[in-house]
C-alpha positions in Angstrom: 0.0 0.0 0.0 1.9 3.1 -1.4 4.0 3.4 -4.7 6.9 5.4 -3.7 10.4 4.5 -3.5 9.5 2.2 -0.3 6.3 0.5 -1.7 8.0 -0.3 -5.1 11.2 -1.5 -3.4 9.0 -3.7 -1.2 7.6 -5.4 -4.2 10.7 -6.0 -5.8 12.3 -7.4 -2.5 9.2 -9.7 -2.2 10.0 -11.4 -5.6 13.8 -11.4 -5.0 13.2 -13.4 -1.8 11.0 -16.2 -3.5 7.6 -15.0 -3.2 5.6 -16.2 -6.3 1.9 -15.3 -5.3 0.2 -11.9 -6.7 1.5 -8.7 -5.5 -0.7 -5.6 -5.9 1.2 -2.3 -5.8 -1.4 0.5 -5.0 -0.6 4.2 -5.0 -2.7 7.3 -4.8 -0.6 9.3 -7.3 -0.8 8.7 -11.1 3.0 8.4 -11.2 4.9 5.1 -11.1 7.3 4.9 -8.4 9.7 7.7 -8.4 12.6 9.3 -6.5 11.8 12.3 -4.3 15.5 13.7 -3.4 15.9 14.9 -6.8 12.6 17.0 -6.6 14.3 19.8 -4.8 17.2 19.7 -6.8 17.1 18.4 -10.4 13.4 18.7 -11.2 13.1 22.3 -9.5 16.0 23.5 -11.3 15.0 22.2 -14.5 17.7 19.7 -15.2 15.6 16.8 -14.8 11.8 16.4 -16.1 11.2 13.2 -14.1 12.9 10.7 -11.6 11.1 7.5 -12.2 12.9 4.5 -10.7 14.3 1.6 -12.6 12.5 -0.9 -10.7 11.6 -4.3 -12.3 7.7 -4.6 -11.6 7.4 -7.3 -14.1 4.6 -9.5 -12.6 3.4 -7.0 -10.2 -0.3 -5.3 -10.7 0.5 -1.7 -10.3 -2.8 0.2 -9.7 -2.1 4.1 -9.8 -4.3 6.9 -8.7 -6.3 4.7 -6.2 -6.3 6.2 -2.6 -6.7 4.0 0.4 -9.7 5.1 2.6 -9.6 2.6 5.4 -8.3 -0.8 6.7 -9.8 -3.7 8.3 -8.1 -7.3 9.0 -7.9 -8.7 5.3 -9.3 -5.8 3.5 -8.0 -2.4 2.1 -10.9 -0.1 1.6 -10.1 2.3 -1.4 -11.7 4.9 -3.3 -12.0 2.3 -6.1 -13.5 -0.5 -4.0 -12.4 -2.9 -1.3 -9.2 -5.1 -2.1 -8.4 -8.4 -0.2 -5.1 -9.4 1.3 -3.3 -12.1 3.0 -0.1 -9.8 3.8 0.3 -6.2 3.7 3.2 -3.8 3.3 2.2 -0.2 4.4 4.0 2.3 2.6 2.0 5.4 2.7 4.8 7.9 3.5 4.0 11.3 5.0 2.2 14.5 4.1 3.5 18.1 4.4 2.3 20.5 7.2 0.4 23.5 5.9 -0.4 26.6 7.6 -3.5 28.6 8.4 -5.1 30.9 6.2 -7.1 31.2 2.8 -4.0 32.2 0.6 -2.5 29.9 -1.9 0.6 28.1 -0.5 2.7 25.4 -2.0 4.5 22.5 -0.5 7.2 20.4 -2.0 6.6 16.7 -1.7 5.5 15.2 -5.1 6.7 15.5 -8.6 3.7 17.5 -9.6 4.4 19.9 -6.7 8.0 20.3 -8.0 7.0 20.7 -11.6 4.4 23.4 -10.6 6.9 25.4 -8.4 9.2 25.3 -11.3 7.0 26.9 -13.7 6.2 29.5 -11.0 9.7 30.5 -10.2 10.8 33.3 -12.5 13.3 36.2 -12.2 11.6 38.9 -9.8 9.1 36.5 -8.6 8.7 37.5 -4.8 9.0 34.2 -3.1 8.5 33.4 0.7 9.6 30.3 1.9 8.5 29.6 5.5 11.0 27.0 7.2 14.7 27.2 7.2 14.9 23.4 7.2 16.2 20.9 4.7 13.5 21.6 2.1 13.3 25.2 2.8 17.2 25.8 2.2 17.0 23.5 -1.3 13.9 25.5 -2.4 15.8 29.0 -1.4 18.9 27.8 -3.1 17.5 27.1 -6.6 15.1 30.0 -6.6 18.1 32.4 -5.9 19.6 31.1 -8.8 17.0 31.8 -10.8 16.6 35.2 -9.8 13.5 35.3 -7.6 13.5 37.7 -4.6 13.8 35.0 -1.8 12.8 35.5 1.8 13.1 32.8 4.3 10.9 32.9 7.5 11.9 30.8 10.3 10.5 30.5 13.7 13.7 29.4 15.3 16.6 31.1 16.2 18.7 29.2 13.6 18.2 27.1 10.6 18.3 23.5 11.0 17.8 24.0 14.8 15.9 20.9 15.3 18.1 18.6 13.2 21.3 19.9 14.2 21.1 22.3 17.2 21.4 26.2 17.2 25.3 26.4 17.3 25.6 24.1 14.3 22.6 25.2 12.3 23.8 28.8 12.9 26.9 27.9 10.9 24.6 27.9 7.7 23.3 31.5 8.3 26.2 33.2 6.2 25.2 31.0 3.2 21.7 32.8 2.7 23.5 36.0 2.8 26.2 34.9 0.1 23.1 33.8 -2.0 21.1 37.0 -1.8 18.5 35.5 0.4 16.7 37.5 3.3 16.7 35.3 6.2 14.5 36.2 9.0 15.0 34.1 12.2 12.8 33.9 15.1 9.8 35.0 13.1 6.5 32.9 13.1 3.6 33.1 10.5 0.2 33.8 11.8 -1.8 33.0 8.4 -1.1 33.0 4.7 -3.5 35.4 2.8 -4.1 36.0 -0.8 -1.0 37.9 -1.6 0.8 38.3 1.7 1.7 36.5 5.0 0.7 37.8 8.3 3.7 37.4 10.5 3.1 36.6 14.1 3.9 40.4 15.3 1.4 41.7 12.8 3.8 42.6 9.9 2.3 41.9 6.3 4.6 40.4 4.0 3.6 40.5 0.5 4.5 37.3 -1.6 3.8 36.3 -5.1 4.4 32.8 -4.0 4.6 31.0 -0.7 6.4 27.6 0.0 5.8 25.9 3.2 8.6 23.5 4.4 7.9 23.3 8.1 7.7 19.4 8.4 5.6 16.4 7.5 3.3 14.1 9.5 3.0 10.2 8.7 0.1 9.7 6.3 -1.9 7.5 8.7 -5.1 9.2 9.2 -6.9 6.6 7.2 -5.8 3.9 9.6 -7.4 5.7 12.4 -10.2 2.8 13.0 -8.1 0.1 11.5 -7.0 -1.6 14.8 -3.4 -1.0 14.1 -1.2 0.4 16.9 -0.5 4.0 16.1 2.0 6.5 17.7 3.1 9.2 15.4 3.4 6.7 12.7 2.5 2.9 12.4 4.1 1.3 15.5 6.4 -1.6 14.5 9.0 -3.9 16.2 12.4 -4.2 15.0 11.3 -6.6 12.2 9.1 -4.0 11.2 5.7 -6.0 12.0 2.9 -3.7 12.7 0.8 -4.6 15.7 -3.0 -5.3 15.7 -5.1 -4.3 18.6 -6.8 -7.8 17.7 -6.1 -10.6 15.4 -5.3 -10.0 11.8 -3.4 -11.2 9.0 0.4 -10.0 8.8 1.1 -6.1 8.3 4.5 -4.7 7.7 5.7 -1.1 7.4 8.2 0.7 5.5 9.4 4.1 5.0 8.3 7.6 6.3 5.3 6.2 8.0 7.1 3.5 10.0 7.8 4.1 13.7 9.9 1.2 14.6 11.7 -0.2 17.8 15.5 0.2 17.3 17.7 -2.0 19.1 20.8 0.2 18.5 19.3 3.2 20.1 16.8 1.4 22.4 13.9 3.4 21.5 11.3 4.0 18.8 12.6 5.9 15.6 10.6 7.4 12.7 13.1 8.6 10.2 12.0 10.5 7.2 14.7 10.1 4.7 15.2 8.3 1.5 18.0 6.0 3.2 15.1 4.5 5.3 12.8 4.0 2.3 15.4 2.3 0.3 16.8 0.0 3.0 13.8 -0.9 5.2 11.6 -3.0 2.5 14.2 -5.9 2.4 13.6 -6.4 6.1 9.9 -5.9 5.8 9.7 -8.3 3.0 11.6 -11.0 4.7 9.3 -10.6 7.9 6.3 -10.9 5.8 7.7 -14.2 4.4 8.4 -15.4 7.8 12.0 -14.6 8.2 13.8 -13.0 11.3 15.3 -10.2 9.7 16.2 -6.9 11.7 16.0 -3.5 10.9 18.6 -1.4 12.7 20.5 1.2 10.5 22.4 4.0 11.4 20.2 6.9 10.0 21.8 8.7 7.3 20.7 12.1 5.3 22.1 14.4 2.9 21.2 17.9 1.6 22.5 20.1 -1.2 22.2 23.7 -0.5 24.1 27.0 -1.3 26.9 25.3 -3.1 27.5 22.8 -0.2 26.8 19.3 0.3 25.7 18.4 3.9 25.6 15.1 5.3 24.3 13.7 8.5 25.1 10.4 10.0 23.9 8.8 13.3 21.8 10.2 16.2 23.2 12.6 18.9 22.4 11.7 22.5 21.4 14.5 25.3 24.9 13.9 27.1 27.1 13.8 24.2 30.1 16.3 23.7 30.1 18.3 20.6 33.7 18.3 18.7 34.5 20.6 15.6 36.8 19.1 12.9 37.8 22.2 10.7 36.8 25.9 10.8 33.1 26.5 9.7 33.9 30.3 9.5 37.1 29.9 7.3 35.1 29.3 4.0 32.7 31.6 2.0 31.1 31.1 -1.5 32.3 31.0 -4.2 35.4 29.3 -2.7 33.2 26.6 -0.7 33.3 23.9 -3.4 37.1 23.9 -3.5 37.8 24.3 0.2 38.4 21.3 2.7 35.0 21.8 4.3 34.5 21.1 8.0 32.5 18.7 10.1 31.3 18.2 13.5 30.8 15.3 15.6 28.9 14.2 18.7 30.7 12.1 21.2 28.9 9.7 23.8 30.5 9.7 27.3 32.1 6.5 26.8 34.1 7.9 23.7 32.0 6.3 21.0 31.2 8.5 18.1 27.3 8.9 17.9 26.7 11.4 15.3 28.4 13.6 12.6 27.6 16.7 10.4 29.6 17.3 7.4 29.9 19.9 5.0 31.7 19.4 1.8 33.6 16.4 3.5 31.8 13.1 2.0 34.8 10.8 3.1 34.1 11.8 6.7 30.6 11.0 6.3 31.5 7.5 4.6 34.0 6.6 7.4 31.8 7.9 10.1 28.8 6.0 9.1 31.1 2.6 9.6 32.4 3.6 12.8 29.2 4.5 14.2 27.8 1.3 13.2 30.8 -0.7 14.7 30.3 1.3 18.1 33.9 2.5 17.7 35.5 4.6 20.4 37.2 7.6 18.4 40.0 9.7 19.5 38.0 13.0 20.0 41.3 15.1 20.2 42.7 13.8 17.0 39.3 14.2 15.3 39.9 17.9 15.4 42.6 17.5 12.8 41.7 17.7 9.2 44.8 16.2 8.1 43.9 12.8 9.9 41.6 10.6 7.8 38.5 9.9 10.1 38.8 6.3 9.4 42.1 6.1 11.0 40.8 7.4 14.2 39.2 4.5 16.0 40.7 3.5 19.3 38.8 0.6 20.2 
């Protein structure tokens, strides 16, 4: 149920793992499975027109443009009629949060969203982006290159404050100025009107286009009466098996709507990134077929913004110590692509590297992913030296 990357990969994995029965891939959109990360990069910039995934769906019945409306044991209710099942993969993803007001506002979630926004972005267009998170920064990057007059409104005190914290996220503030983007921090939006936004302090900010990038919520409202356990997503165990409040056929969950138990972090996680949609279907398929696979990845995410590649690996803990690797203030555009970049690591009290954020240092991200997966203790003092490869810093 769901015909995005996660749903499409689940169908492929079921066949690869030996399932020979019938598979129905049901999707609300009219498009076959496509890749979402390029929407805010290649499609929005005009470099790409589509991002259809090269999945082998031979022998899979693909039903597009059909939306699920409800679920009961053994049956998915859709707007095209009921569909019986013996096993179910839930891959319905997440839906963007929108803001109050009767004015037009755009989000960037689907390929149609990206194409519509691309057509609207012209030199001189007054674009307001609400949210200086990952999507907001990427939209602002492309729009500024096109020549739009871009203003970014962020309620927090820094960009990426939720994802990286104020001090690390604050290192991106100069990037907006370099691109000619007006970044307004600590500013809320009361409502969106027909041709303007009303800000929290009552200021009216004129806009030709408004893009809202303040997060997403798992698309689970249609499951409210299903009997599945829901808690900020579909609750699942470490095998990605969902839980019924009563008996029902097996259900597994993948991608953005999955709230699964992580053995690594000893808590429930919901990770709204491509890596989860790509990696979770293999485990879900094995579980549905009676296997014992465990899904317990090191979270990973990347973003391209203002001429920089930003990568984030792992999850920082509340008691972790932050250590810088390189000088974030030493590089400004247009030198950013040629400079050595910088990273920042979070170290657990026992010396393990628990998370890292890198800017233009892809090898740091690759090495950190391996170190974190291995629960490696890393020399925090030598970590600060860019001349020492991160892969050589494990001490235990």
